[in-house]
N, C-alpha and C positions, 0 to 999 in steps of 0.2 A: 692674372697670375703670369709671372715672367720666369725664365729658366736660366741656366747658368751662364749662357752665352749672350744674354741680353736681348733675346728675341722673345717678344711676347705672342700669345695666341692671336691677338688682334692682328698682328703683322702677317702671320699665315693666312688668316681669313682674307685679309686684303689681297694678298697674292692669289689665292684661289678665286676671288672675285675677278681679279684681272684675267686669270687664266680663262675663267668661264666667259668673260666678255669677249676675249679674243676667239675662243672656240666657237661662240655663237655667230660671231661675225663670219668666220671662215666657213661654218657650215651653211649659213644663209647664202653665202656667195657661191651659187652652184656652177656657174660658168667660169670659176676662177682657175688659173693655170694649175698645172700638177703640183708645182713646188708649194703652193698655197695649201692645196688639199693635204699634201704630206704634212705640212706644218700644223694643220688642224687636228690630223690624227695623232701626232707626236704630242701636241698640247693636251689632247684627251688623255693620253697615257700618262702623261706627267701630272695632269689633274687627279686621275684616279689614284696614283702613287701618293699624292700629297694628302687626299682625303683619307687614305689608309693610315697614313702617318699621323694625321690629326686624331684619328679614333684610338690610336694604340695609348695604352696606359702603361707606364713603366712598373716592372715588378721588383727591380733591384737597381743598384747604382750603375751597373754596366748597361742596362736596358735604357736608363736615363741618358747616358752619354751617347749612345747610338741615335736616340730620337733628336738629341741636340744637333747632332751632325747632320741628320736629315733635314731639319728645319733650317740650318745654316745654308745647306746646299740650295734649298727652296729660295731662301731670301736672295742668294747669289743670282738666281734666274731673274730677280725683280729688275734689275737695271736694264739688260738687254731688251726685256720685253716692254718695259715702260718707254724705252727709246723708240721702239717700233710703233708703239701706240702713238706716241707724240707725232711721229712722221705721218702716220696714217690718219690722224685727226686733222692735219693740215690740208689733206686732201680729201676730207669728208664729203665735200660737194661733188666730187667726181668719183669717189670710190664707195661712199656709203649707200645705204639703203634709201636714203631719203633725198638723193640727188634730185635737181629740178630742171636741169638744161641738158641738152644733148649736143652741146657745141663741140667743135673739132678740138678745142683745147682740152676739154674734159676727156675726150676719146684719147688724145695724145698722152694725157696723165695716166690713163689706165693702162695704155700700151707701155708707157715708161715703167709702170709698177710690174707689169707682167713680164717685161723682157729685160729692162735696164736694171731694176731693183732686186733682181733675183739673187744677187750676191749678199745682200743685207739679209734676205729671207734664209738663205743657206747658213749664214753665220748664226743666225737665231736658232735655226733647226739643230746645228751642231752643238751649240750651248745647251739647248733643251735635252737633246739626245744623250749628251754626256752626263748631264745632271740627273736624267731619269735613270741612267744605267747605275750611276753612283747610289742614287736613292734606293733602287732595287737591291743592289748589292748589300747595302746596309740593312734593309729590311729582311733579306734573305739570312744574313748573319744573325740578326736578332731572332728570327724564326728558328734557326738551327739551335741557338742557345735555349730558346723555350722548348724546342723539342727535346733537348738533352734533359732539361729539368723535368719535363712531362714523362721522359723514359725512366729517370730515377724514381720519380713519384709512382709511375705505373709499376716499377719493379718492387717498390716497398709495398704497394697495395697488393700486388701479386703474391709477395711472400706472406703478408697478413691473410690474404684470402686462402693461400695453400694451407697455412696453420689451421686456420678457422675450418676449412674443408676437411682437414685430417680429423680434427676433433669431432666434427659433425659425422665424418664416416665412421670413427670408432662408436660414437653414440648410436648411429644407425645400425652398425653391426650388433651391438648389444640388444637394441630393440628388435632387431631382426631375429636374434636367437630367442627372444622372449615370445615373439609372435609365432616362430616356429613351434616352440613348446606349447603355445596355446592351440596352434593348429593341430598338433599331435593328439591333444586331448579332446579336440573338438568333436571327433566321432562319438566318443563315450558320452560326452555331454549331451550331444544332438540325440543320441540313443536314449538317454535319461530323459531329456526334455520330451522325445516322442513318447516314451513310456508314460511319463506324467501326463502329457497332453491326452493320451488314450485314456488313462485312468479318470482324469479330470472330465473327459467327455462322457465316460460312463456314469460318473457320479452326477454330472449335470443332467444327462439324460434321465437318470433314476430320480433326480430331484425334480425334473421337469414332469416326469410321469407321476411322482407323488404329488406335485402341485396341481396337476390336472385332476388327479383323483380328488384332492382336497377341495379344488374348486367345484367339482362335481357334488361332493358331499355337502359343501357350503351351500351350493345352489339348492340341493334338495332340502337341506335344513331350513334355508330361507323360505322355500315354498311351504314346508311344514309349519314354520313360525307364522307365516302369513295366515296359513289355515287356522292354526291355533289362536291367532290374534283374533280372527273373526269369531271363532267359537267363544273366546274369552270375553270379547266385547258383548256378544249375545248373553252370555251368562251374567256378566256384570250388570247388564240392564236388568235381567230377571232378579239378581240379588238386590239391586237397588230397590226394586219394588217390593221385595220380600222385607228389606230393612225398613222401608217406610211403614209397612204393615206392622212389623215387629215394634217399632218405635211407638206407634199408636197403642198397641197392646201393652208396652212398658208403661207408658204414661197412665193407661187405666189401671195397671197393677200398682203403680206407686200411689195412685189415689186410694186404692183398697188397703195398701200397707198403712198409709197414713191413717185410714179409719181404724185399722186394727191397732195401731199404736195408741191411739185414743182410747180404745176399749182395754188395752193392756194397762195403761196408766190408771185407768179406773179401777181395775182389779189387782193392782201390783201388791197392795197390802196383803191380800189373801194368799197370793202366790209366795211372798216372802216367808210368810208363817208357815206354809206347808214345807218349803225348802229347809227351814230350820228344823222342823220335826224329822224330816228324812235324813239330815245329817246327823242328828244325835242317834238316830236308829243305826246308821251305818257305823258310827264310832263304837257303839255298843257291840255291834257284830264283830268288829276288828278285835276288840278286847277279848271277846270269847274265842276267836280264832287263835290268837296268841296263846291263851290258856290251854287250848286243845294241842297246839304244836309242842308246847313244853311238856305236856303230859305224854305225847308220843315219844319225844326225845328221851324222856326218863325211862321209857322201857328198855331194858337191856337188849342190844341187838342179837346176842347170841340166843336169845329166847325165841327168835323168829328165824334167823338164817345162820348158816355156818360161815362165819366171816373171820378175818384176821384185822385186828384194829391196828391202825398205823397212826401214831402222832408225829407229824413231820415237823421239819425244822422251822417251818413257817408259822407254827402254832395251830395248824389245823388237824383235825382228826378224820381219818379216812376209814371206811368199812369195806375192806377188799374181799372179794369172794374167795373162799378157800380153794376153789377149783383152779383160779388164776395164780394161786401162790404155791402150788404143790412143789415146784422145782425152783432153785436159784435163779436160772435163766429167766423163767417166766415172770418171777417176782420183780427181777431187775428191769425187764421190759415194761412192766406195768408202772414201775417206779419212774422210769425215764420218759414214757410216752403219755402217761395219764396224769400222775401226781405232779410231775415237773416237765411241763411242755416246753418248748424252745423259747417261748416269751416270758417265762416265769423266772424269778430270782432263784439262783441255785441250780439251774439246769446245767451250767457249764461245769459245776462241781460234781454233779451226779455223773455226767459223761466221762469225767477224769476219775472217778471213784473216790473223790474227796468227801467221803460221808461215812458215818458209822451207825450201825443198828445194834441195839441192846434190848433185852427183855426188860419190860417194866417192872416185873415182879422181883427179880433178883439181880439185875444189872449184867447178866451174862451177854457177852457180845455174840453176834450172829454174823455168820459168813457162809461162803460157799460150801465149806467143808463139813460144818455142823448144821446146815439149814435143813437137810432132809430129816435129821433126828429131831429137830426142835419144832418144826411146822406142825400145828394141830389147830383145830377149831377154837375160836375164843382166845388165841394167842394175841397178847398186847405188846406191840413193838414200838419202841421210841427211836426216832431217827434224828441225828444231830449232824450238822455240818462241821468238817474238820478244819481248824484254823491253826495258824502257826505264828509265832513271833508275838503273842499277845503280851501287852505290858501289865495287865490287871492282876490282881491276886487271884488265889486259886477259885474261890467262889463268887468273884465279882463279875458283873456284867461288863462287856467290852465297851459298850456306848456309855455306860454310867460309872466307869472306873474312877473318874475324877472325884465323884461323890461317895462312892462305896468302897474304895480300895483300902480304907482304914477300918472297915467294919466287916471282917470276914464271917461268912456264915457258919452255923455249928454243924450243919449237916452237908454232905458233898452234894446233894441234889437240891439245896435250897435255892429258890429263885432270887433274882435281883430284887431288892426292895423297892427299886424305883420303877422298872419297866416290866418286871416279872419274867425276864429271860432266864432260863436255865443253863447254867455253865458248869462244866466239869473239866478238871486237868488231872487225868490220870493215865495219859499215854505219852510216850516219847517217840519222835520221828526216828525211824530206823535209818542210820547212816548206810549208804551203799556198801554191801559186803563183797559182791562179785564185781570184778572190774569189766564193765561193758564199754567198749569204745563208743564214744559219742562225738558229736561235732557241733560247734557253736556257731559256725558260719551260716550266713543266709545265702540263698541261691541268687545268682545275678539277675535272673529275670523277675525277681520279686515273686515267684510262684510260692503257694504255701507249701510247707514241708509235707513230705510223703508219709503215707500211713492212714490210719482212720481220720476222717475229717472231724476235727474238733473245733468248737465255736471259740471265737476269741475270748479270753478270760480276764476278767478284772476281778480277781478273787477277793480283793479287800474292799472293793466299792459296794458290795451288796450285804456287808454284815449287819447293817441296820435292819434288813428284812428278816433275819433269823431269829427265832425265839428259843432255839436250842442249838448249842455249839459245843464242840468238844476241843479243848485246846491240847496241841501236842508240842513237846519240847524236844529238841535234837539231843541225841545221846552221843556219848564218846565213842569214837571208832575202836572196833575190836581188832587187835594186831596179832594175837597168838590164841591157841587153843586153850591155855590155862586161864586166861582172862575170861574166855566163853564159858568155861566150866564154872568158874567162880561166879559169874553173873547167874547162870542157870541154878546154882545152888541157892541163891537169894530169890530169884523170881524165874521159875520154870517156864513161864509164858513169854518171857523176852524175845521179841521176833529177831533182833540182830544176833544175839547169842546162838539161837536155835539155827539161823541161816548160816552162820559162820561154822558151826559144828558140822552141819550137813555138808557144807562145801569140803571140808577136811575129809569127811567120811567118803564123799564121791570121788575125791582125788586118790584116796588110799585104795578104793575099789578098782579105779581104772589102772593103777599101777601093779596091784597085786593080783587082780582078777577075782577077788573074793566079792562075789555079787551079793552075798548076805548083808554086807554093809549097806547096800542101797536101801533095805527095808527100814533100818534104823534112820538113815538120812531122810526117807520119805516122811516118817512121822515127825522128825524135827521141822521139815518144811511145812507140813499141814499145821503144826502148832504156830509157825511163824506167820502163815496166811491168815489163820483165824485171829491172831493177835494184831495184825496190821494188813488189812486188806489192800492197802494202796502201794505196798512194796512190789517192785518188779523182780528183784532177785530170787525169791522163793519159786516164782513161776518158771524162770529161766533154768534153774536147777532141776525143777521137776521134769522140764522138757529133756534135759540131758539125761536123766535117769530112765525116761521112757524111751529114748533113742538107744540106750544100752540094751533095753529090753525088747526093742524093735515094735513097740506098741505105737504105731504111727498116728492113730486117732488121738490118743492121749497127748502125743507130741504136738499135734496140730492145736489142741485145746489149750495146752500150756503156752505155747508160743503166741497164740492169738491174745491171750491175757498179757503176756509180757510185752508184745509190741503195742497193745492198746494203752499200757501204762507208760511206755517209753519209745514212741515212734521214731525218735531221731538217733537210734542206736544202729549203726551199720552191722554190728555183730549179730544182733537179733535177726536181721534180715538175711545174713549169711546163713544161719541155722535154718530159716524157712526155706531158703533156696536149697540146701542140702536135703530137707525133707521132701520137697517136691522132686528133686532129682532121683530120690531113692524110690519114689512110686512112679517114675517115668512121666511125670507132668512137667515137660521141659518149657512149655510157654509160661506156667506159673513160676518156674524156677527162674528164668531170666527176667521175669518181672521183678521178683525179689532182688535179685542181683542189681537190676537197674536201679532200684530204689536205694540200695546200699551205695552203689557208686555215685548217685547223685548227691548223697550225703558226704561221701569222702572218696575220691578216686585214687588216693595215694596209699591204698592198702594192697600190698602184693597178693595177698590171699583172695581178693575179689577177682583180680584179673586171672589168678590161677584157676579158680572155680569157673570163670566164664570161659576160658580156653577149654577146660574139660567138657563143659556142656555144648560148646559149639562142635567140638571134636566128636562127641557122642552122637550129634546130629548130622554128622558128615558135612559141616560147613567149614571145609579146610582152610579157606581164606580168612574167615573171621577168627577161627581158632589160632591161626598163625599171628594174627594182630594182637589178639589177647595174651598169648604166651610171650610175645616180644615185649609187650608193655610190662608183664609180670617181671621179666628178666631185667628191664631197665630199673625197676624198684628194688629187686633183690636178685643180683647176679649169681648167687650161691645156691642154684637149684639145678643140679645135674639132670634130673628126670625131665624137667621142662626143657632144658637146652637139647637134650637128645630128641625129644618129640618135635621140637622147633625145626631141627635139622631134617627131619623126615617130611614135614609139611612144607618145607621151603619151596619145592618144585611142584606142588600140587595146586591147581586152580581152585577156586572157590565153587562148590556145587558139583564137583566131579564125584562120581561114585566110585567104589572099590578103592578107597583110600587106603594106603598100607597101614596095617596095625602095628607096626614096629614101634616098640617104646610107648605105646598108646597108654595114657592114664585114665583108668576107669572109675576112680573114685574121687569125690570132691573132698577138699581139705576142710577142716573145722578148727577154730580156735580152741585151745585148751582152757578150760575154765581156771581162773586165778582170782585170788583175793586182792582187794584194793590195796593191802599191805604189801603185795608183792611188786616186783620191779615194773614200772609203767613203760609204755611205748608211746612215742611221739608220732602221731599221724595228723594230717590235715584234711581239708575237705574242698570239693569243687563240683562243677556240673559235668555231666557226661551224657553222650547220646549213643545208643546201642543199636546194632543192627538186628532186625527181627528174626525170631526162629522160623525156619522154612518149614512148610508142612511135612510132617513125618508120621509114620504109621503109629507112633506111640501118643500122638496127640489128637486122637479123634474125640 
């Protein structure tokens, strides 16, 4: 590789080799004069500078120029050094290490070089010194340039490092704040961990104790099992011996049975003949017993016992003791619990009063009001199930209407020609006369409706079981008193007309105060009930009449019948709550109001009565909430507003609640006909606070 000034590396190496040779020679010449020794030291310095120059690698163009100058200076030293070497080689025999003689001429030569040739040595020294100084100056300049570059590089690195340190310091500050937060929460965490550790230690100790106990129990059980195993093994050996003896006996018995079968086979003919004779004798005995039973059944029951004969809707005949049929209630209990148990067809209709009773002799209908007059020994009663919406003709069986609908019977009690079922159609379903508020919604929790527990009814799925049915058709609604009187002129037993007329008489009695009208209305309602025992309106109106007469037992009986027939009416439950409130049975009263509110909570009268009930029991907080709900539904109640202001500052349960503007009577719906203006109300679920123990609820 050559450089810009034409000097190659090999030239420099040659010069270095020459310097090395001269330096070695001068160092080995220990007794040389001082100028020779100084020349050796200066040559060593120049050699070191040249070696440093040879090792330098240029970083840029200016560095390369400096190195070229250094190498030019080195090459400039080659000429005087080579001349000195040549002079010294001519005197090698006298001056070198390998001189062989010690003649005077050699000594003179050495003296000459030591003294006379000192000027040549000094010239070489001057040249070498100047060149060394120049080389060092150039190397120093190059080092300064490199130092500047390194300074700039270090400054850039410092700036980058400062930026990096700043970013790292920001990150470190954030992490330090996070660590401080963690450290601040560390005591609580340590406390929780300590508590957890203590609890875990307790649990582990308890588990260890239980395990130790379990191991002890298992150890005892294992010991017991080992003992039992020993006993069982002994018992098994005993049983094995017993089994062997039993097998031997069984084999002997089988041999005996085989011999017995052989004997039976030999005598089988005689045995079969004897069996045939016995069978014929048993058949004769059975036929005789049937004749005896038919003869016993032919005997009239009234000749032996005082009974009431009941032909039920299933085609069965029942002999009921007259003692169990003296009252309507006892007969109904017998009918629902004995004749129609829960698993029999028609039990649901009996529980909902969907049946009719008639006297077999003249067809007179029997009910609660005429039962006491009609009941007597030997009475023959026919019971039919009440059905609606039948599509068959008047005397045609419901199941066989397709075949017999075009062949009506000549008599009203003529049975079906196909199946023998008795069908009658001489009743009409009474349309509701009294407006009783009802609800059609179901409760959100899918609970059954309140009231008497009634079985789920599939009223049309069990018709094929009934042998006796009574078809009822819907009647036209009655809208005025003239229509009712016209109907009664044609049919005095019409239940709807009697109920409507009784309703108007009760309204007139309430408005005018003429209680004599209530007797007439009572007779109309009794006729309506005897004509249609399934209607709820007559019972509700009878309860209203009993309330006016303060006959609370009769009120209870009538409302019980009404709610039994229509348990989904909040209005009936309100009347029941009023009844219990009147006789100071507050717990039963709030129960009735709760049932009404669960059916429909958007009736302001319910909340009104609930507030009156709570207020009467000194539950001021509950009374306040009830009155407040009442005003939300109906703000036009000044008496409620006045009492609410009194209760506003009273805590629930405090005694000595002020009696200012206290409402002492519950409100009751006025009876109204279905033809009157309706009211729109809804229904939902409600939860009530209980009645606190009071003196009146013992």
